[in-house]
C-alpha positions in Angstrom: 87.8 77.4 118.1 86.5 79.3 121.0 89.6 81.4 121.3 89.2 82.5 117.4 85.6 83.3 117.9 86.3 85.4 121.0 89.1 87.3 119.3 86.9 87.9 116.2 84.1 89.2 118.5 86.1 91.5 120.5 88.0 92.9 117.5 84.6 93.6 115.9 83.3 95.3 119.0 86.3 97.3 119.7 86.6 98.4 116.1 82.8 99.2 115.7 82.6 101.3 118.7 86.0 103.0 118.8 86.1 104.0 114.9 83.6 107.0 115.8 86.1 107.9 118.5 89.0 107.8 115.9 86.9 109.9 113.5 86.5 112.6 116.1 90.0 112.7 117.1 91.3 112.7 113.5 88.8 115.5 112.6 90.0 117.5 115.6 93.7 116.9 114.3 92.4 118.1 111.0 93.7 114.7 109.4 91.6 114.9 106.5 92.3 112.9 103.3 93.8 115.0 100.5 92.2 114.4 97.3 94.0 114.4 93.8 92.9 116.9 91.2 93.4 114.3 88.6 90.6 111.7 88.7 86.9 111.2 88.9 85.3 114.5 89.8 82.9 112.7 92.4 86.2 112.2 94.6 86.4 116.0 95.3 83.3 115.6 97.6 85.4 113.3 99.8 88.0 115.9 100.6 88.5 116.4 104.3 87.2 112.9 105.3 89.3 111.7 108.1 92.2 109.2 107.1 94.5 107.0 109.1 91.5 104.7 110.2 93.7 101.8 109.9 95.0 102.8 113.4 91.7 101.7 114.9 91.5 98.2 113.4 95.1 97.6 114.0 94.9 98.4 117.7 91.5 96.5 117.8 93.3 93.3 116.4 96.0 93.5 119.0 93.5 93.8 121.8 91.4 90.9 120.5 94.5 88.8 120.3 95.1 89.4 124.0 91.4 88.6 124.6 91.6 85.3 122.5 94.6 84.1 124.7 92.8 84.9 127.8 89.9 82.5 126.7 92.6 79.9 126.2 93.1 79.9 130.0 89.9 77.8 130.3 91.5 75.0 128.5 93.2 72.2 130.1 96.9 72.9 131.3 98.4 70.5 128.6 96.6 72.5 125.7 97.5 75.9 127.3 101.1 75.1 126.9 100.7 74.6 123.2 99.1 78.0 122.7 100.9 80.5 124.6 102.0 83.8 122.7 104.5 82.5 120.2 107.1 83.8 117.6 104.3 83.3 114.9 102.3 85.9 116.6 105.2 88.3 116.9 105.9 87.9 113.0 102.3 88.2 112.0 101.3 91.2 114.3 104.8 92.8 113.7 104.1 92.9 109.9 100.6 94.4 110.7 102.0 97.0 113.0 105.1 98.0 111.2 103.8 98.0 107.7 101.0 100.0 109.1 103.6 102.3 110.6 105.1 102.8 107.1 101.7 103.7 105.8 101.0 106.1 108.8 104.1 108.1 108.1 102.8 108.4 104.3 99.4 109.5 105.7 100.9 111.9 108.3 103.0 113.6 105.3 100.0 113.8 103.2 97.9 115.6 105.8 100.9 117.9 107.0 101.8 119.0 103.3 98.0 119.1 102.4 98.5 117.3 99.2 98.2 113.8 98.0 101.8 113.0 97.5 103.0 111.9 101.0 106.0 109.6 101.3 107.6 109.1 98.0 107.2 105.7 96.2 110.9 104.9 96.7 110.4 105.8 100.5 107.6 103.4 100.8 109.3 100.5 99.1 112.4 101.1 101.4 110.3 101.1 104.4 108.4 98.0 103.4 111.7 96.2 102.5 113.0 96.9 105.8 110.1 95.6 107.6 109.7 92.5 105.4 113.5 91.7 105.7 113.5 91.9 109.5 110.4 89.7 110.0 111.6 87.6 107.1 114.7 86.8 109.0 112.9 86.0 112.3 110.4 83.7 110.3 113.1 81.7 108.8 116.2 81.5 111.2 114.5 81.0 114.6 112.9 77.5 114.7 110.7 76.2 117.6 111.7 73.3 119.8 110.4 70.8 117.2 112.4 72.4 114.3 109.5 74.3 112.6 110.1 77.9 111.6 107.3 80.3 110.8 108.4 80.6 107.2 109.4 77.9 105.0 112.3 77.0 102.8 109.9 75.3 100.1 107.6 77.0 97.7 104.0 76.4 98.8 100.7 76.1 97.2 98.1 74.5 99.5 101.1 73.2 101.5 104.8 72.9 100.9 105.9 71.5 97.7 109.0 69.3 98.6 110.3 69.2 95.0 110.8 73.0 95.1 113.1 73.5 98.1 115.3 76.7 98.2 117.8 78.1 100.6 117.3 80.1 103.7 118.4 83.2 101.9 116.3 82.9 99.0 113.4 82.0 101.1 113.9 85.3 103.0 113.9 87.3 99.6 110.5 85.4 98.6 109.2 86.2 102.0 109.9 90.1 101.4 108.6 90.0 97.9 105.5 88.4 99.1 104.8 90.8 101.8 105.7 93.7 99.7 103.5 92.5 96.9 100.5 91.9 99.0 101.0 95.2 100.9 101.0 97.2 97.7 98.2 95.2 96.2 95.8 96.1 99.0 97.0 99.7 98.8 96.2 99.9 95.1 92.8 98.3 95.7 91.9 101.0 98.3 90.4 104.0 96.8 86.6 103.5 96.7 84.5 103.4 99.9 84.8 99.9 101.6 86.5 98.3 98.6 89.6 97.1 100.2 88.2 96.7 103.5 85.4 94.2 102.3 87.8 92.3 100.1 90.3 92.1 103.0 87.6 90.7 105.4 87.1 87.7 102.8 90.8 87.0 102.5 91.3 87.3 106.3 88.3 85.1 107.2 89.6 82.4 104.6 92.9 82.3 106.3 91.1 81.9 109.7 89.3 78.8 108.2 92.5 77.6 106.5 94.6 77.8 109.7 91.9 76.4 112.0 91.8 73.3 109.5 95.5 72.9 109.8 95.2 73.1 113.6 92.6 70.3 113.6 95.0 68.3 111.2 98.2 69.4 112.6 101.4 67.3 112.5 102.4 69.1 116.0 99.4 67.2 117.5 100.9 63.9 118.4 97.6 62.4 119.2 96.6 63.3 115.4 99.8 62.6 113.7 100.8 59.4 115.3 97.7 57.9 114.0 98.9 57.9 110.5 96.6 60.6 109.6 97.4 63.3 106.8 98.7 66.3 108.5 100.1 69.9 107.8 103.4 70.8 108.9 102.8 74.3 110.0 104.1 76.2 112.9 101.4 77.5 115.5 98.4 77.2 113.2 95.9 78.0 116.1 98.0 81.4 116.3 97.4 82.0 112.7 93.8 81.4 112.9 93.5 83.6 116.1 95.2 86.6 114.3 93.4 86.3 110.9 90.0 85.8 112.7 90.6 88.9 114.9 91.8 91.0 111.8 88.7 89.9 110.0 86.4 90.9 112.7 88.2 94.4 113.1 87.8 95.1 109.7 84.0 94.2 109.7 83.6 96.6 112.5 85.6 99.3 110.5 83.4 98.6 107.4 80.3 99.8 109.4 81.9 103.2 109.0 84.0 102.8 105.9 81.2 101.8 103.6 79.7 104.3 101.3 79.5 107.2 102.0 82.7 106.6 104.0 82.9 108.6 107.4 86.6 107.7 107.6 89.3 106.1 105.3 91.8 103.3 106.3 94.6 105.4 104.5 98.0 103.9 103.8 98.1 103.1 107.4 95.4 100.5 107.1 96.0 99.3 103.4 99.8 98.6 103.9 99.2 97.0 107.3 96.6 94.7 106.0 98.6 93.8 103.0 101.6 93.0 105.0 99.6 90.9 107.5 97.9 88.8 104.6 101.3 88.3 102.9 102.5 87.1 106.3 99.5 84.7 106.8 100.2 83.2 103.2 103.8 82.3 104.3 103.0 81.1 107.8 100.2 78.9 106.5 102.3 77.5 103.6 99.9 78.8 101.0 102.2 81.2 99.1 100.9 80.5 95.5 97.3 80.0 96.7 97.4 83.8 97.8 97.3 84.6 94.0 93.8 83.1 93.8 92.6 83.8 97.3 93.5 87.4 96.8 92.6 87.4 93.1 91.0 91.0 93.1 94.2 92.5 94.5 96.2 90.7 91.8 93.8 91.9 89.1 94.0 95.5 90.2 97.7 95.3 90.6 98.1 94.0 87.0 95.9 96.9 85.7 98.5 99.2 86.9 101.4 97.2 85.5 99.7 97.0 82.1 98.9 100.7 82.1 102.6 101.6 83.0 104.0 99.4 80.4 101.5 100.3 77.6 102.1 103.9 78.1 105.9 103.8 78.3 106.2 101.5 75.3 103.5 102.7 73.1 102.2 106.2 74.5 98.8 104.7 74.8 96.7 103.7 77.8 94.8 100.7 78.1 92.5 101.9 80.7 90.8 105.3 81.1 92.6 105.5 84.4 94.5 102.9 86.8 93.9 101.2 89.1 91.0 99.4 87.5 88.3 100.7 89.7 88.8 104.2 88.6 88.5 103.1 85.1 85.0 101.9 85.6 84.2 105.2 87.5 85.3 107.2 84.4 83.0 104.8 82.3 80.0 105.9 84.2 79.6 103.2 86.8 78.4 104.3 90.3 80.8 103.8 93.2 78.4 101.3 95.1 78.2 99.1 91.7 81.8 99.0 91.4 82.4 98.1 94.9 79.8 95.3 95.1 80.8 93.9 91.7 84.4 93.9 92.8 83.4 92.2 96.0 81.7 89.5 93.9 85.0 88.9 92.1 87.0 88.8 95.3 84.5 86.2 96.7 84.7 84.1 93.6 88.6 84.0 94.0 88.2 83.2 97.8 85.6 80.3 96.8 87.9 78.8 94.3 90.9 78.9 96.6 89.2 77.2 99.5 87.9 74.6 97.2 91.4 73.7 96.1 92.7 73.7 99.7 89.9 71.3 100.7 90.0 69.1 97.6 93.8 68.6 98.1 93.1 67.3 101.5 90.2 65.0 100.3 92.7 63.7 97.6 95.2 62.9 100.0 93.2 61.0 102.5 91.3 58.9 100.0 
């Protein structure tokens, strides 16, 4: 637990104190956020606010991961051997960095062209597909010495469902779809000051708790599993907890500057990166279907876009004034702060339900 706390604290401090530096750098580079002419009129006042802020909390998370491992050097040698940098960290941080890189390219093109178009939708999807495929293959085809892989060939809810096994190729495809779905879900949620950042903090913090609980009841811990105790077959759960905690801490530090009125936006750099990481956490912790509840806000907002598109193309009518859903409420007269706080409440409810389901399954299995 010490390493997770150290990582979260370091990430928070680095993000908190380095974000103002990022604001000055991006202003000097004239990396202001272009605003679409179509949409709530209040957004025009945000024109020129620095974007690409995701760079800051991605770097903060990587630095914090290193700090967390330095904290582990105080543990006994036998424990240190179990928690050295792993393939799990490569997959999770790789998804964070490279999905963020796809978003960075999109942000760069927006700033360079001085419009809100950026990378085409097809271009972003291709980029996400390539990143997801590379790390999906690594996650499924490179087992550790005990045979565990980062990803799983089973469909999972709060753990692997052994009645639902699929082959490795299908598992890679599912891995890619989850990463892409989560990445685009967070990206669609971004758009109001602090909305996606705050919701991501809740989801990432939950994964830190879930993974640490798995570490404390880990099948890889011989002392625990040989006692006939109910355990979790997950690869490197402490690594998962450390990275999730670090990312959550980094987002909290960034939220200080990103909340209304935002002095910097995370941009697609941050949104795609966070979504990629969240999707990776779901796959690595064997909680794939639980993510639908844990990230309930992202699912609701994504579905609002899907419903809007289907309705307009089939009937020529719109269900919402504007999608994603948060903009519908803006046009209905809700203030930005009210929308953000109420959507955070919805995100918190999803997180609470998901954590309750996760823990109740453990209680049921051990009674």
